[in-house]
A tleap script that builds the chain and sets N, CA, C and O, in Angstrom:
source leaprc.protein.ff14SB
mol = sequence {
  NGLN ARG CYS PHE VAL CYS GLY GLU SER GLY
  ALA THR ILE THR CYS ARG GLU MET SER CYS
  ASP ARG SER PHE HIE LEU PRO CYS ALA MET
  GLU GLY GLY CYS ILE THR GLN PHE SER GLY
  ALA TYR ARG SER PHE CYS TRP GLU HIE ARG
  PRO GLN GLN GLU VAL GLU ALA VAL PRO GLU
  GLU ASP THR THR CYS LEU ILE CYS MET ASP
  PRO VAL GLY ASP ARG LYS SER TYR THR THR
  MET VAL CYS PRO ALA CYS LYS SER ALA TRP
  PHE HIE ARG GLY CYS ILE GLN GLY GLN ALA
  THR ARG ALA GLY PHE THR CYS PHE ARG CYS
  PRO LEU CYS ARG ASP SER GLU ALA PHE ILE
  SER ASP MET LEU THR MET GLY ILE ARG ILE
  PRO VAL CARG
}
set mol.1.N position { 22.551 26.485 -25.318 }
set mol.1.CA position { 22.341 27.709 -24.673 }
set mol.1.C position { 22.903 28.772 -25.090 }
set mol.1.O position { 23.831 28.627 -25.886 }
set mol.2.N position { 22.517 30.111 -24.688 }
set mol.2.CA position { 23.602 31.134 -24.951 }
set mol.2.C position { 24.159 31.740 -23.165 }
set mol.2.O position { 23.302 31.861 -22.290 }
set mol.3.N position { 25.050 31.930 -22.993 }
set mol.3.CA position { 26.139 32.417 -22.403 }
set mol.3.C position { 25.079 34.014 -21.840 }
set mol.3.O position { 24.617 34.864 -22.601 }
set mol.4.N position { 25.002 33.991 -20.878 }
set mol.4.CA position { 24.503 35.030 -20.042 }
set mol.4.C position { 25.622 36.316 -19.726 }
set mol.4.O position { 25.231 37.477 -19.850 }
set mol.5.N position { 26.853 36.053 -19.364 }
set mol.5.CA position { 27.717 36.673 -19.514 }
set mol.5.C position { 28.033 37.278 -20.930 }
set mol.5.O position { 27.641 38.375 -21.327 }
set mol.6.N position { 28.830 36.356 -21.645 }
set mol.6.CA position { 29.104 36.846 -23.151 }
set mol.6.C position { 28.396 36.874 -24.221 }
set mol.6.O position { 28.805 37.201 -25.335 }
set mol.7.N position { 26.960 36.426 -23.844 }
set mol.7.CA position { 26.097 36.214 -25.265 }
set mol.7.C position { 26.652 35.500 -26.165 }
set mol.7.O position { 26.508 35.932 -27.309 }
set mol.8.N position { 27.268 34.508 -26.041 }
set mol.8.CA position { 27.890 33.750 -27.453 }
set mol.8.C position { 27.379 32.231 -26.700 }
set mol.8.O position { 27.312 31.978 -25.497 }
set mol.9.N position { 27.027 31.270 -27.987 }
set mol.9.CA position { 25.867 30.056 -27.482 }
set mol.9.C position { 27.168 29.200 -26.851 }
set mol.9.O position { 28.237 29.809 -26.851 }
set mol.10.N position { 27.159 27.988 -26.374 }
set mol.10.CA position { 27.616 27.279 -26.154 }
set mol.10.C position { 27.693 26.809 -25.150 }
set mol.10.O position { 28.115 25.664 -24.992 }
set mol.11.N position { 27.141 27.889 -23.809 }
set mol.11.CA position { 27.237 27.649 -22.875 }
set mol.11.C position { 26.857 26.582 -21.573 }
set mol.11.O position { 25.827 26.817 -20.941 }
set mol.12.N position { 27.609 25.551 -21.236 }
set mol.12.CA position { 27.222 24.992 -20.663 }
set mol.12.C position { 27.021 24.539 -19.803 }
set mol.12.O position { 26.860 23.340 -19.577 }
set mol.13.N position { 26.971 25.805 -18.822 }
set mol.13.CA position { 26.587 25.655 -17.245 }
set mol.13.C position { 25.653 26.441 -16.702 }
set mol.13.O position { 25.690 27.671 -16.665 }
set mol.14.N position { 24.447 25.437 -16.092 }
set mol.14.CA position { 23.547 26.404 -15.601 }
set mol.14.C position { 23.277 26.291 -13.947 }
set mol.14.O position { 23.230 25.334 -13.174 }
set mol.15.N position { 23.184 27.184 -13.848 }
set mol.15.CA position { 23.242 27.226 -12.061 }
set mol.15.C position { 22.388 26.282 -11.651 }
set mol.15.O position { 21.699 25.613 -12.420 }
set mol.16.N position { 22.393 26.163 -10.212 }
set mol.16.CA position { 21.964 25.214 -9.756 }
set mol.16.C position { 20.188 25.265 -9.361 }
set mol.16.O position { 19.356 24.358 -9.337 }
set mol.17.N position { 20.065 26.851 -9.060 }
set mol.17.CA position { 18.706 27.381 -8.397 }
set mol.17.C position { 17.819 26.870 -9.528 }
set mol.17.O position { 18.165 27.029 -10.698 }
set mol.18.N position { 16.327 26.067 -9.096 }
set mol.18.CA position { 15.566 25.726 -9.621 }
set mol.18.C position { 14.929 26.677 -10.839 }
set mol.18.O position { 14.623 26.465 -12.013 }
set mol.19.N position { 14.905 27.390 -10.292 }
set mol.19.CA position { 14.253 28.126 -11.234 }
set mol.19.C position { 14.896 29.290 -11.984 }
set mol.19.O position { 14.247 30.092 -12.656 }
set mol.20.N position { 16.034 29.319 -11.845 }
set mol.20.CA position { 16.702 30.049 -12.745 }
set mol.20.C position { 17.279 29.248 -14.025 }
set mol.20.O position { 17.611 28.075 -14.196 }
set mol.21.N position { 17.258 30.170 -14.688 }
set mol.21.CA position { 17.860 29.417 -16.540 }
set mol.21.C position { 18.877 30.174 -17.058 }
set mol.21.O position { 19.144 30.204 -18.260 }
set mol.22.N position { 19.672 31.012 -15.897 }
set mol.22.CA position { 21.068 30.830 -16.615 }
set mol.22.C position { 21.805 30.002 -16.968 }
set mol.22.O position { 21.838 28.950 -16.328 }
set mol.23.N position { 22.787 30.214 -18.290 }
set mol.23.CA position { 23.722 29.897 -18.463 }
set mol.23.C position { 25.178 30.449 -18.891 }
set mol.23.O position { 25.381 31.585 -19.320 }
set mol.24.N position { 26.233 29.373 -18.687 }
set mol.24.CA position { 27.298 30.588 -19.134 }
set mol.24.C position { 28.506 29.752 -18.987 }
set mol.24.O position { 28.478 28.894 -18.104 }
set mol.25.N position { 29.221 29.832 -19.482 }
set mol.25.CA position { 31.022 29.078 -20.503 }
set mol.25.C position { 31.603 29.488 -18.751 }
set mol.25.O position { 31.502 30.450 -17.989 }
set mol.26.N position { 32.400 27.753 -18.721 }
set mol.26.CA position { 33.007 28.208 -16.970 }
set mol.26.C position { 34.368 28.900 -16.848 }
set mol.26.O position { 34.908 29.006 -15.746 }
set mol.27.N position { 35.268 29.661 -18.656 }
set mol.27.CA position { 35.422 30.882 -18.615 }
set mol.27.C position { 35.002 32.230 -18.233 }
set mol.27.O position { 35.733 33.016 -17.629 }
set mol.28.N position { 33.378 32.559 -18.734 }
set mol.28.CA position { 32.991 33.552 -18.287 }
set mol.28.C position { 32.508 33.630 -16.771 }
set mol.28.O position { 32.033 34.619 -16.213 }
set mol.29.N position { 32.757 32.253 -16.179 }
set mol.29.CA position { 31.954 32.281 -14.447 }
set mol.29.C position { 32.747 33.618 -13.590 }
set mol.29.O position { 32.044 34.491 -13.081 }
set mol.30.N position { 34.048 33.667 -13.508 }
set mol.30.CA position { 34.226 34.911 -12.598 }
set mol.30.C position { 33.973 36.184 -13.585 }
set mol.30.O position { 32.932 36.758 -13.267 }
set mol.31.N position { 34.458 36.623 -14.394 }
set mol.31.CA position { 33.704 37.991 -14.813 }
set mol.31.C position { 31.967 38.100 -14.416 }
set mol.31.O position { 31.397 39.162 -14.167 }
set mol.32.N position { 31.346 36.807 -14.430 }
set mol.32.CA position { 30.031 37.128 -14.636 }
set mol.32.C position { 29.372 37.400 -12.761 }
set mol.32.O position { 28.308 37.810 -12.299 }
set mol.33.N position { 30.586 36.943 -12.194 }
set mol.33.CA position { 30.322 36.716 -10.345 }
set mol.33.C position { 29.786 35.796 -10.503 }
set mol.33.O position { 28.610 36.155 -10.570 }
set mol.34.N position { 29.845 34.188 -10.686 }
set mol.34.CA position { 29.326 32.846 -10.825 }
set mol.34.C position { 30.695 32.429 -9.954 }
set mol.34.O position { 31.906 32.577 -10.121 }
set mol.35.N position { 29.677 31.715 -8.746 }
set mol.35.CA position { 30.557 30.453 -8.107 }
set mol.35.C position { 30.488 29.051 -8.902 }
set mol.35.O position { 29.351 28.890 -9.346 }
set mol.36.N position { 31.439 27.892 -9.244 }
set mol.36.CA position { 31.275 26.675 -9.287 }
set mol.36.C position { 32.108 26.009 -8.372 }
set mol.36.O position { 33.335 26.099 -8.398 }
set mol.37.N position { 31.234 25.099 -7.267 }
set mol.37.CA position { 31.860 24.793 -6.419 }
set mol.37.C position { 32.812 23.153 -7.150 }
set mol.37.O position { 32.274 22.427 -7.987 }
set mol.38.N position { 34.030 22.932 -6.665 }
set mol.38.CA position { 34.660 22.106 -7.388 }
set mol.38.C position { 35.084 20.769 -6.431 }
set mol.38.O position { 36.166 20.222 -6.221 }
set mol.39.N position { 33.314 20.435 -5.820 }
set mol.39.CA position { 33.730 19.462 -4.580 }
set mol.39.C position { 32.272 18.629 -4.555 }
set mol.39.O position { 31.261 19.068 -5.104 }
set mol.40.N position { 32.308 17.814 -4.091 }
set mol.40.CA position { 30.925 17.032 -3.757 }
set mol.40.C position { 30.255 16.972 -5.202 }
set mol.40.O position { 30.771 16.474 -6.203 }
set mol.41.N position { 28.712 17.716 -5.092 }
set mol.41.CA position { 28.286 17.345 -6.584 }
set mol.41.C position { 28.952 18.476 -7.391 }
set mol.41.O position { 28.480 18.348 -8.521 }
set mol.42.N position { 29.846 19.567 -7.392 }
set mol.42.CA position { 30.084 20.158 -8.376 }
set mol.42.C position { 28.993 21.117 -8.924 }
set mol.42.O position { 28.775 21.296 -10.122 }
set mol.43.N position { 28.396 21.655 -7.995 }
set mol.43.CA position { 27.385 22.897 -8.526 }
set mol.43.C position { 27.741 23.548 -8.721 }
set mol.43.O position { 28.900 23.732 -8.349 }
set mol.44.N position { 26.963 24.628 -9.593 }
set mol.44.CA position { 27.271 25.967 -10.287 }
set mol.44.C position { 26.295 26.704 -9.791 }
set mol.44.O position { 25.362 26.142 -9.217 }
set mol.45.N position { 26.333 28.131 -9.925 }
set mol.45.CA position { 25.558 29.319 -9.318 }
set mol.45.C position { 25.845 30.530 -10.258 }
set mol.45.O position { 26.918 30.821 -10.786 }
set mol.46.N position { 24.658 31.163 -10.346 }
set mol.46.CA position { 24.922 32.450 -11.409 }
set mol.46.C position { 24.976 33.850 -10.250 }
set mol.46.O position { 25.025 33.708 -9.028 }
set mol.47.N position { 24.964 34.623 -10.668 }
set mol.47.CA position { 25.925 35.941 -9.273 }
set mol.47.C position { 24.325 35.973 -8.436 }
set mol.47.O position { 24.307 36.225 -7.231 }
set mol.48.N position { 23.033 35.699 -9.190 }
set mol.48.CA position { 21.870 35.890 -7.720 }
set mol.48.C position { 21.822 34.701 -7.027 }
set mol.48.O position { 21.340 34.733 -5.895 }
set mol.49.N position { 22.276 33.521 -7.534 }
set mol.49.CA position { 21.904 33.099 -6.132 }
set mol.49.C position { 23.627 32.038 -5.685 }
set mol.49.O position { 23.812 31.080 -4.935 }
set mol.50.N position { 24.296 32.609 -6.330 }
set mol.50.CA position { 25.696 32.174 -5.714 }
set mol.50.C position { 25.792 32.441 -3.850 }
set mol.50.O position { 25.530 33.431 -3.166 }
set mol.51.N position { 26.131 31.495 -3.605 }
set mol.51.CA position { 26.562 31.046 -1.996 }
set mol.51.C position { 26.790 32.535 -1.561 }
set mol.51.O position { 26.933 33.384 -2.441 }
set mol.52.N position { 26.848 33.043 0.372 }
set mol.52.CA position { 27.508 34.300 0.845 }
set mol.52.C position { 28.089 33.323 1.577 }
set mol.52.O position { 27.758 32.139 1.534 }
set mol.53.N position { 29.412 34.036 2.615 }
set mol.53.CA position { 29.825 33.594 3.385 }
set mol.53.C position { 28.785 33.833 4.541 }
set mol.53.O position { 27.818 34.592 4.600 }
set mol.54.N position { 29.220 33.077 5.294 }
set mol.54.CA position { 27.945 33.237 7.043 }
set mol.54.C position { 28.720 33.967 7.792 }
set mol.54.O position { 28.337 34.836 8.574 }
set mol.55.N position { 29.916 33.615 7.563 }
set mol.55.CA position { 30.286 34.538 8.924 }
set mol.55.C position { 30.249 36.238 8.801 }
set mol.55.O position { 30.514 36.785 7.731 }
set mol.56.N position { 29.867 37.056 10.101 }
set mol.56.CA position { 29.627 38.453 9.873 }
set mol.56.C position { 30.929 39.313 10.360 }
set mol.56.O position { 31.344 39.581 11.487 }
set mol.57.N position { 31.273 39.546 9.413 }
set mol.57.CA position { 32.713 40.229 9.955 }
set mol.57.C position { 32.672 41.612 8.947 }
set mol.57.O position { 31.766 41.575 8.114 }
set mol.58.N position { 33.527 42.805 8.921 }
set mol.58.CA position { 33.627 43.983 8.324 }
set mol.58.C position { 35.050 44.059 8.284 }
set mol.58.O position { 35.561 44.361 9.363 }
set mol.59.N position { 35.756 43.884 7.418 }
set mol.59.CA position { 37.222 44.824 7.700 }
set mol.59.C position { 37.459 46.165 8.655 }
set mol.59.O position { 36.817 47.209 8.538 }
set mol.60.N position { 37.860 46.071 9.024 }
set mol.60.CA position { 38.671 47.640 9.524 }
set mol.60.C position { 38.671 48.533 8.214 }
set mol.60.O position { 38.260 48.234 7.093 }
set mol.61.N position { 39.296 49.819 8.702 }
set mol.61.CA position { 39.691 50.731 7.969 }
set mol.61.C position { 40.629 50.463 7.223 }
set mol.61.O position { 41.472 49.960 7.966 }
set mol.62.N position { 41.276 50.497 5.532 }
set mol.62.CA position { 43.082 50.377 5.587 }
set mol.62.C position { 43.144 48.601 5.592 }
set mol.62.O position { 44.240 48.045 5.660 }
set mol.63.N position { 42.144 47.982 5.530 }
set mol.63.CA position { 42.522 46.417 5.904 }
set mol.63.C position { 42.822 45.947 4.510 }
set mol.63.O position { 41.961 46.068 3.639 }
set mol.64.N position { 44.118 45.363 4.223 }
set mol.64.CA position { 44.857 44.459 2.811 }
set mol.64.C position { 44.260 43.420 3.099 }
set mol.64.O position { 43.726 42.989 4.121 }
set mol.65.N position { 44.488 42.861 1.523 }
set mol.65.CA position { 44.877 41.018 1.466 }
set mol.65.C position { 46.195 40.875 2.286 }
set mol.65.O position { 47.227 41.523 2.111 }
set mol.66.N position { 45.904 39.635 3.472 }
set mol.66.CA position { 47.238 39.306 3.650 }
set mol.66.C position { 48.213 38.698 2.433 }
set mol.66.O position { 49.432 38.872 2.459 }
set mol.67.N position { 47.754 38.200 1.707 }
set mol.67.CA position { 48.708 37.782 0.084 }
set mol.67.C position { 49.338 38.695 -0.484 }
set mol.67.O position { 50.530 38.723 -0.176 }
set mol.68.N position { 48.940 39.607 -1.337 }
set mol.68.CA position { 48.986 40.543 -2.268 }
set mol.68.C position { 49.249 41.957 -1.612 }
set mol.68.O position { 49.597 42.891 -2.335 }
set mol.69.N position { 49.056 42.160 0.023 }
set mol.69.CA position { 48.958 43.266 0.397 }
set mol.69.C position { 48.035 44.814 -0.216 }
set mol.69.O position { 48.249 45.967 0.160 }
set mol.70.N position { 46.979 44.342 -1.266 }
set mol.70.CA position { 46.361 45.239 -1.817 }
set mol.70.C position { 44.791 45.997 -0.667 }
set mol.70.O position { 44.180 45.373 0.201 }
set mol.71.N position { 44.627 47.006 -0.972 }
set mol.71.CA position { 43.466 47.130 0.011 }
set mol.71.C position { 42.282 45.837 -0.594 }
set mol.71.O position { 42.338 45.395 -1.742 }
set mol.72.N position { 41.505 45.495 0.193 }
set mol.72.CA position { 40.343 44.839 0.201 }
set mol.72.C position { 39.062 45.489 0.132 }
set mol.72.O position { 38.137 44.713 -0.107 }
set mol.73.N position { 38.733 46.775 0.283 }
set mol.73.CA position { 37.870 46.989 0.384 }
set mol.73.C position { 37.122 47.289 1.746 }
set mol.73.O position { 37.813 47.260 2.765 }
set mol.74.N position { 35.813 47.565 1.855 }
set mol.74.CA position { 35.037 47.655 2.746 }
set mol.74.C position { 34.196 46.729 3.741 }
set mol.74.O position { 33.817 46.799 4.910 }
set mol.75.N position { 34.116 45.986 2.870 }
set mol.75.CA position { 32.823 44.703 2.410 }
set mol.75.C position { 33.620 43.474 2.410 }
set mol.75.O position { 34.844 43.454 2.531 }
set mol.76.N position { 32.830 42.404 2.262 }
set mol.76.CA position { 32.608 40.761 2.088 }
set mol.76.C position { 32.347 41.214 0.758 }
set mol.76.O position { 31.919 42.368 0.750 }
set mol.77.N position { 32.510 40.472 -0.829 }
set mol.77.CA position { 31.831 40.713 -2.024 }
set mol.77.C position { 32.395 39.157 -2.421 }
set mol.77.O position { 32.694 38.225 -1.674 }
set mol.78.N position { 32.422 39.280 -4.138 }
set mol.78.CA position { 32.664 38.323 -4.672 }
set mol.78.C position { 34.582 38.478 -4.440 }
set mol.78.O position { 35.225 37.438 -4.295 }
set mol.79.N position { 35.040 39.348 -4.437 }
set mol.79.CA position { 35.989 39.663 -5.028 }
set mol.79.C position { 37.355 39.198 -3.673 }
set mol.79.O position { 38.497 38.746 -3.750 }
set mol.80.N position { 36.082 39.783 -2.067 }
set mol.80.CA position { 36.668 40.070 -0.779 }
set mol.80.C position { 36.206 38.828 -0.226 }
set mol.80.O position { 35.078 38.382 -0.433 }
set mol.81.N position { 37.230 38.178 0.596 }
set mol.81.CA position { 36.964 37.165 1.446 }
set mol.81.C position { 37.239 37.367 2.713 }
set mol.81.O position { 37.924 38.332 3.051 }
set mol.82.N position { 36.707 36.418 3.668 }
set mol.82.CA position { 37.136 36.308 5.490 }
set mol.82.C position { 37.357 35.227 5.471 }
set mol.82.O position { 36.972 34.541 4.524 }
set mol.83.N position { 38.153 34.624 6.662 }
set mol.83.CA position { 38.671 33.346 7.453 }
set mol.83.C position { 37.330 33.609 7.632 }
set mol.83.O position { 36.746 34.673 7.427 }
set mol.84.N position { 36.727 32.189 8.172 }
set mol.84.CA position { 35.232 31.765 9.021 }
set mol.84.C position { 35.793 31.517 10.714 }
set mol.84.O position { 35.023 31.771 11.641 }
set mol.85.N position { 36.953 31.091 10.927 }
set mol.85.CA position { 37.651 30.633 11.979 }
set mol.85.C position { 38.122 32.233 12.430 }
set mol.85.O position { 37.221 32.804 13.043 }
set mol.86.N position { 38.981 32.801 12.298 }
set mol.86.CA position { 39.544 34.313 12.496 }
set mol.86.C position { 38.789 35.212 12.491 }
set mol.86.O position { 38.372 35.798 13.490 }
set mol.87.N position { 38.477 35.466 11.203 }
set mol.87.CA position { 36.762 36.603 11.101 }
set mol.87.C position { 38.069 38.620 11.310 }
set mol.87.O position { 37.803 39.817 11.211 }
set mol.88.N position { 39.508 37.702 11.650 }
set mol.88.CA position { 40.474 38.580 11.028 }
set mol.88.C position { 41.256 38.919 9.566 }
set mol.88.O position { 41.561 40.027 9.125 }
set mol.89.N position { 41.473 37.607 8.974 }
set mol.89.CA position { 41.989 37.727 7.630 }
set mol.89.C position { 41.305 37.486 6.709 }
set mol.89.O position { 40.571 36.513 6.534 }
set mol.90.N position { 41.605 38.824 5.710 }
set mol.90.CA position { 40.932 39.051 4.675 }
set mol.90.C position { 42.016 39.064 3.274 }
set mol.90.O position { 43.193 39.422 3.262 }
set mol.91.N position { 41.057 38.471 1.957 }
set mol.91.CA position { 42.359 38.348 1.306 }
set mol.91.C position { 40.800 38.354 -0.026 }
set mol.91.O position { 39.575 38.283 0.075 }
set mol.92.N position { 42.147 38.526 -1.564 }
set mol.92.CA position { 41.325 38.564 -2.313 }
set mol.92.C position { 40.380 37.449 -3.215 }
set mol.92.O position { 40.992 36.410 -2.967 }
set mol.93.N position { 39.560 37.164 -3.868 }
set mol.93.CA position { 39.746 35.688 -4.542 }
set mol.93.C position { 40.377 35.173 -4.953 }
set mol.93.O position { 40.627 34.013 -4.624 }
set mol.94.N position { 41.001 35.877 -5.982 }
set mol.94.CA position { 42.266 35.524 -7.212 }
set mol.94.C position { 43.419 34.857 -6.149 }
set mol.94.O position { 43.782 33.694 -6.326 }
set mol.95.N position { 43.940 35.634 -5.086 }
set mol.95.CA position { 44.891 35.681 -4.516 }
set mol.95.C position { 44.433 34.536 -3.474 }
set mol.95.O position { 45.583 34.109 -3.373 }
set mol.96.N position { 43.829 33.833 -2.764 }
set mol.96.CA position { 43.049 32.454 -2.305 }
set mol.96.C position { 43.534 31.793 -3.167 }
set mol.96.O position { 44.470 31.000 -3.073 }
set mol.97.N position { 42.587 32.238 -4.564 }
set mol.97.CA position { 42.448 30.976 -5.410 }
set mol.97.C position { 44.481 30.432 -6.171 }
set mol.97.O position { 45.151 29.550 -6.708 }
set mol.98.N position { 44.483 31.568 -5.707 }
set mol.98.CA position { 46.493 30.975 -5.781 }
set mol.98.C position { 47.436 30.353 -4.989 }
set mol.98.O position { 48.512 29.859 -5.324 }
set mol.99.N position { 46.891 30.434 -3.849 }
set mol.99.CA position { 47.529 30.248 -2.695 }
set mol.99.C position { 46.879 28.490 -2.631 }
set mol.99.O position { 47.668 27.607 -2.297 }
set mol.100.N position { 45.708 28.203 -2.908 }
set mol.100.CA position { 45.148 27.426 -3.071 }
set mol.100.C position { 45.850 26.253 -3.717 }
set mol.100.O position { 46.245 25.161 -3.311 }
set mol.101.N position { 45.858 27.116 -5.289 }
set mol.101.CA position { 46.780 25.729 -5.666 }
set mol.101.C position { 47.718 25.308 -5.473 }
set mol.101.O position { 48.033 24.147 -5.738 }
set mol.102.N position { 48.784 26.583 -4.688 }
set mol.102.CA position { 49.911 25.999 -4.868 }
set mol.102.C position { 50.212 25.193 -3.717 }
set mol.102.O position { 51.126 24.381 -3.858 }
set mol.103.N position { 49.436 25.272 -2.242 }
set mol.103.CA position { 49.418 24.671 -1.663 }
set mol.103.C position { 49.058 23.399 -1.261 }
set mol.103.O position { 49.385 22.680 -0.317 }
set mol.104.N position { 47.994 23.249 -2.594 }
set mol.104.CA position { 46.813 21.863 -2.173 }
set mol.104.C position { 46.441 20.983 -0.908 }
set mol.104.O position { 47.141 20.941 0.104 }
set mol.105.N position { 45.833 20.625 -0.998 }
set mol.105.CA position { 44.860 19.873 -0.021 }
set mol.105.C position { 44.683 19.860 2.076 }
set mol.105.O position { 44.028 20.008 3.107 }
set mol.106.N position { 46.222 19.470 1.189 }
set mol.106.CA position { 46.420 18.505 2.712 }
set mol.106.C position { 47.259 20.284 3.344 }
set mol.106.O position { 47.413 20.324 4.564 }
set mol.107.N position { 47.660 21.391 2.660 }
set mol.107.CA position { 48.363 22.499 3.431 }
set mol.107.C position { 47.584 23.378 3.034 }
set mol.107.O position { 48.117 24.474 3.206 }
set mol.108.N position { 46.334 23.490 2.474 }
set mol.108.CA position { 45.662 24.900 2.599 }
set mol.108.C position { 44.983 25.164 3.713 }
set mol.108.O position { 44.125 24.427 4.201 }
set mol.109.N position { 45.463 26.555 4.282 }
set mol.109.CA position { 44.904 26.779 5.670 }
set mol.109.C position { 44.878 28.138 5.806 }
set mol.109.O position { 45.204 28.763 4.797 }
set mol.110.N position { 44.638 28.645 6.588 }
set mol.110.CA position { 43.627 30.511 6.834 }
set mol.110.C position { 45.730 31.229 6.469 }
set mol.110.O position { 46.511 30.434 6.992 }
set mol.111.N position { 46.162 31.921 6.057 }
set mol.111.CA position { 47.040 32.515 6.474 }
set mol.111.C position { 47.368 33.457 7.358 }
set mol.111.O position { 48.435 34.069 7.311 }
set mol.112.N position { 46.495 33.635 8.206 }
set mol.112.CA position { 46.668 34.251 9.780 }
set mol.112.C position { 46.632 33.158 10.689 }
set mol.112.O position { 47.553 32.632 11.314 }
set mol.113.N position { 45.502 32.921 10.661 }
set mol.113.CA position { 45.330 31.327 12.227 }
set mol.113.C position { 45.737 30.096 11.690 }
set mol.113.O position { 45.380 29.196 12.451 }
set mol.114.N position { 46.277 29.710 10.794 }
set mol.114.CA position { 46.678 28.854 10.063 }
set mol.114.C position { 44.902 27.396 10.093 }
set mol.114.O position { 44.942 26.251 9.644 }
set mol.115.N position { 43.825 27.995 10.676 }
set mol.115.CA position { 42.668 27.006 11.016 }
set mol.115.C position { 42.529 25.868 9.479 }
set mol.115.O position { 42.650 26.199 8.300 }
set mol.116.N position { 42.308 24.820 9.919 }
set mol.116.CA position { 42.643 24.552 8.079 }
set mol.116.C position { 40.571 23.994 7.420 }
set mol.116.O position { 39.945 24.154 6.372 }
set mol.117.N position { 40.097 23.001 9.501 }
set mol.117.CA position { 38.919 22.681 9.038 }
set mol.117.C position { 37.528 24.199 8.552 }
set mol.117.O position { 36.618 24.176 7.724 }
set mol.118.N position { 37.839 24.967 9.217 }
set mol.118.CA position { 36.432 26.180 8.810 }
set mol.118.C position { 36.635 26.750 7.831 }
set mol.118.O position { 35.857 27.401 7.134 }
set mol.119.N position { 38.248 26.437 7.651 }
set mol.119.CA position { 38.072 27.479 6.485 }
set mol.119.C position { 38.298 26.673 5.087 }
set mol.119.O position { 37.983 27.253 4.048 }
set mol.120.N position { 38.951 25.062 5.012 }
set mol.120.CA position { 38.602 24.838 3.733 }
set mol.120.C position { 37.246 24.200 3.872 }
set mol.120.O position { 36.792 24.181 2.728 }
set mol.121.N position { 36.646 23.835 4.436 }
set mol.121.CA position { 34.714 23.967 4.191 }
set mol.121.C position { 34.396 25.350 3.849 }
set mol.121.O position { 34.024 25.371 2.675 }
set mol.122.N position { 34.387 26.234 4.246 }
set mol.122.CA position { 33.754 28.029 3.630 }
set mol.122.C position { 34.604 27.791 2.287 }
set mol.122.O position { 34.050 27.698 1.191 }
set mol.123.N position { 35.980 27.700 2.460 }
set mol.123.CA position { 36.384 28.164 0.405 }
set mol.123.C position { 35.873 27.107 -0.148 }
set mol.123.O position { 35.837 27.458 -1.327 }
set mol.124.N position { 35.297 25.666 -0.091 }
set mol.124.CA position { 34.975 24.688 -0.588 }
set mol.124.C position { 33.555 25.524 -1.163 }
set mol.124.O position { 33.330 25.800 -2.341 }
set mol.125.N position { 33.057 25.700 -0.491 }
set mol.125.CA position { 31.247 26.413 -0.999 }
set mol.125.C position { 31.608 27.190 -2.029 }
set mol.125.O position { 31.219 27.184 -3.197 }
set mol.126.N position { 32.664 28.089 -1.283 }
set mol.126.CA position { 32.730 29.636 -2.301 }
set mol.126.C position { 33.248 29.419 -3.237 }
set mol.126.O position { 33.777 30.426 -3.708 }
set mol.127.N position { 33.388 28.488 -3.836 }
set mol.127.CA position { 34.162 28.023 -4.957 }
set mol.127.C position { 35.033 27.968 -5.553 }
set mol.127.O position { 35.065 27.843 -6.777 }
set mol.128.N position { 36.790 28.125 -4.115 }
set mol.128.CA position { 37.951 27.645 -4.618 }
set mol.128.C position { 38.054 26.616 -5.006 }
set mol.128.O position { 37.155 25.803 -4.790 }
set mol.129.N position { 38.915 26.354 -5.549 }
set mol.129.CA position { 38.723 25.262 -6.450 }
set mol.129.C position { 40.877 24.970 -5.232 }
set mol.129.O position { 41.922 25.612 -5.131 }
set mol.130.N position { 40.225 23.445 -4.590 }
set mol.130.CA position { 41.190 23.221 -3.705 }
set mol.130.C position { 42.150 22.160 -4.374 }
set mol.130.O position { 41.664 21.085 -4.021 }
set mol.131.N position { 43.471 21.847 -5.305 }
set mol.131.CA position { 43.993 20.628 -6.107 }
set mol.131.C position { 44.262 19.346 -4.300 }
set mol.131.O position { 44.733 19.489 -3.172 }
set mol.132.N position { 43.642 18.307 -5.059 }
set mol.132.CA position { 43.958 17.520 -4.201 }
set mol.132.C position { 45.861 16.683 -4.336 }
set mol.132.O position { 45.943 16.017 -5.368 }
set mol.133.N position { 47.086 16.678 -3.554 }
set mol.133.CA position { 48.264 16.448 -4.063 }
set mol.133.C position { 48.744 15.548 -3.422 }
set mol.133.O position { 49.868 15.126 -3.694 }
savepdb mol mol.pdb
quit
């Protein structure tokens, strides 16, 4: 299989959507806007079929990531996410992935409202890998 991101052969991950024939390498997933869910059935999705955050929220003007303090932009996107519980905590995908890796499953929660149930569920759906420690 050819990777639809880099064009090289050896792509072993395919999009979960039945009608989609896109394949990619795991290291190419982020560059291609793909999501791999690291829990349950370990499903993967290409950029076109990936899940979207269901929470309806738009960042206020000049909203910054709570982790790195850089601007998050003006909407949810692949690289920008929001807490589904408080709808006020905005962060970059890479920043929240770093926090999840350091915190582990038992300590990972929203950096603002400290919610863990809805937050962890949404982050797992959105492809954030949370190690069990």
